[in-house]
Phi, psi and omega in degrees: 000150184204168172275134177252118176251124182248119174275169174286178179107162182279178170050044168256136183239104186273347188297323176286359183254354186303322175297322179290322178301315180297330181264003179298137178293324181200138176247128182241125170251141168269106175051242188291357172304323179298334176306327185292329185281330189301325181296338176265001184055037171265134184262128176280165179282323184202150173238124177252153174135190185264355177059030180274353186224000181286144180280155184297328182292315181295322176300312178303317183301315185296316182296316181295329171279352179063046174281129175285157182226161174230112183274142181223150177295154184295318176269110183203168189282348184230151165290165179293326179303307187296322179303311177303313184296321179285351178276348182278133187295148185293332180281004183256139166288140184241130169253110186259097183274113189212151178301138177240019176222175178090218191298122181294333174298316180296312180301309181294313182300323179289328181285323176289332180287327179290321178292319179298318175293330174299310179299330178281350180120347183285145173270095186229139174228141184249139178202156174249014177101336178241320183258141180234133186233122187241116178276136177229145178210163178057203181277119193205162170226132185228140175238145187296122178301136188304326187297334187248000180287114182196146178296339181278357185254155165242163186228126179237145175251124183243099178289144180232172182060240182259018174103186179229134181245139177071041182274122179237154179235152177226143173076024184244160176292320185249129189284158182209115185227106171057047178262141178263129188247133185249138179302137181096348176279145177259015186301323188251028177270126168079049171279168181226154183276133175272105188291347175280351176270154182269333182242143185217130178165191186224152168238151185214141175270324177196169175104195183222139171203156169255135169269116183243121179242124194213149175306140171298142181258000000 
């Protein structure tokens, strides 16, 4: 079980996430993030935001379902998404459902926010329902979750900050052994899973990077 935070924005596919939504401990929507739930008749626990982009139909739906809301001014120091995410207790796992297409400033901001919260100690994963983003930092070993392990997916490592040091891969088509990765390099973009291998994942000695698993185009 986890907290699900649903941001506004286009191009989110909730169909692959329905089982996770049904098992969620709590569903928090940022403003028009609630619009994505209405077609599935899924009732959020609370809606946060300035309500500047939520549809009239969704507003009526939320009123009929007696969903509580927390209103904030349009002009503020945090996005609705960050307000929602920071309302989650530190000891709770977060599934952050957010658009990974559309306005590049929103996409980049939410990906960097995901990493920032991870560095603060949150257990957070971001997805739009098809693409999955996992923040990694420090000395760690990470395994690809079984549900997204597929020959139809590609896997990219995106180093952030000062980069990632001593990165090694297992179960991948293109080998990677104790490599230092620098931000801005395309060296670790579009790797593939070797489905003949039993284990798939990455190890890192230090630094920060995002693991992005997304369908092949």
